[in-house]
C-alpha positions in Angstrom: 78.1 324.3 225.9 77.7 323.7 222.2 80.3 321.2 221.0 80.9 322.9 217.7 82.5 325.9 219.6 84.9 323.8 221.7 88.6 324.3 220.9 88.9 320.5 220.2 86.1 320.7 217.6 87.9 323.6 215.9 91.0 321.6 215.5 93.1 323.0 218.3 95.7 320.5 219.5 97.9 322.6 221.8 97.4 325.3 224.4 100.2 327.8 224.7 100.8 328.7 228.4 102.2 332.2 228.9 102.2 334.6 231.8 103.9 335.3 235.1 103.8 331.9 236.6 103.3 329.2 233.9 103.8 326.3 236.3 100.8 327.3 238.4 98.8 327.8 235.2 99.8 324.4 233.9 98.7 322.8 237.2 95.4 324.6 237.1 94.8 323.6 233.5 95.5 320.0 234.4 93.0 320.1 237.3 90.3 322.3 235.7 90.5 322.7 232.0 91.6 319.3 230.7 89.1 317.2 232.6 86.3 319.5 231.2 87.5 319.2 227.7 87.8 315.4 228.0 84.3 315.1 229.4 82.9 317.2 226.5 84.7 315.2 223.9 83.5 312.0 225.5 79.9 313.3 225.5 80.2 314.3 221.9 81.5 310.9 221.0 78.6 309.2 222.8 76.1 311.5 221.0 77.6 310.7 217.6 77.5 306.9 218.3 73.9 307.2 219.4 73.0 309.2 216.3 74.7 306.6 214.1 72.9 303.7 215.7 
């Protein structure tokens, strides 16, 4: 995935959870989405540090 297209890179700070069962959605986001976003942000930060060195 290209980091420039991630929601974090675009300045998104909050995710609105809507639908029929937001509790289940929130649990799934916590298990699936948030760890992936955190990993991509960490990889981007490492790449930036390596490029600056």
